[in-house]
C-alpha positions in Angstrom: 0.0 0.0 0.0 1.2 3.5 -0.9 2.3 5.7 2.0 0.1 8.7 2.5 1.7 12.1 2.0 0.0 14.9 3.8 1.1 18.5 3.1 -0.2 21.9 4.1 -2.3 24.1 1.7 0.5 26.3 0.2 2.6 23.2 -0.7 -0.4 21.2 -2.0 -1.5 24.1 -4.2 2.0 24.4 -5.6 2.3 20.7 -6.3 -1.1 20.5 -7.9 -0.7 23.7 -10.0 -3.8 25.4 -8.5 -4.3 28.3 -6.2 -4.9 27.9 -2.5 -8.3 29.5 -3.0 -9.2 26.9 -5.7 -8.1 24.1 -3.5 -10.2 25.3 -0.6 -13.2 25.7 -2.9 -12.9 22.0 -3.8 -13.6 21.0 -0.2 -16.9 19.2 0.5 -18.2 21.9 2.8 -17.8 24.4 -0.1 -19.7 22.0 -2.4 -16.7 20.4 -4.0 -15.7 16.8 -4.5 -12.9 16.6 -1.9 -13.9 14.8 1.3 -12.7 15.4 4.8 -10.7 12.6 6.3 -9.9 11.2 2.8 -8.6 14.2 0.8 -7.9 16.7 3.6 -8.0 17.1 7.3 -8.1 19.9 9.8 -6.2 20.2 13.0 -7.7 20.3 16.5 -8.1 24.1 16.7 -9.9 26.5 14.3 -6.5 28.0 13.6 -4.8 24.8 12.6 -3.6 24.3 9.1 -5.5 22.2 6.6 -3.4 19.3 5.4 -4.0 17.5 2.1 -3.3 14.0 1.0 -1.6 15.1 -2.1 -1.8 11.8 -4.1 -5.5 11.3 -3.5 -6.3 14.9 -4.3 -4.3 14.7 -7.5 -6.1 11.5 -8.5 -9.5 13.1 -7.9 -8.7 16.2 -9.9 -7.4 14.1 -12.8 -10.6 12.0 -12.7 -12.8 15.1 -12.6 -10.8 16.6 -15.5 -11.3 13.4 -17.6 -15.0 13.5 -16.9 -15.2 17.1 -18.0 -13.3 16.3 -21.2 -15.6 13.3 -22.0 -18.7 15.4 -21.4 -17.4 18.1 -23.8 -16.7 15.4 -26.4 -20.3 14.1 -26.1 -21.7 17.6 -26.4 -19.7 18.3 -29.5 -20.9 15.0 -31.1 -24.6 15.9 -30.2 -24.2 19.3 -31.7 -23.0 17.8 -35.0 -26.0 15.6 -35.1 -28.5 18.3 -34.4 -29.5 20.3 -37.5 -29.1 24.1 -37.2 -32.4 26.0 -37.1 
């Protein structure tokens, strides 16, 4: 089993190529796909840093990106089948 690698938000954002704000918007409590305990965790106090399991977050973002690309491909195919009015 692969060892988990937890990093703080600034490092996670840098490694993933997204902003810290984007990363936080992807959290479940903000309506995003990343789940507490699996993709990220908070410390004991409200001032604690958020830590991210970088490999699982990367996998989730790649999966979501692939879904978006597939959806766009299907939309383009349907647009080609639909006659212009």
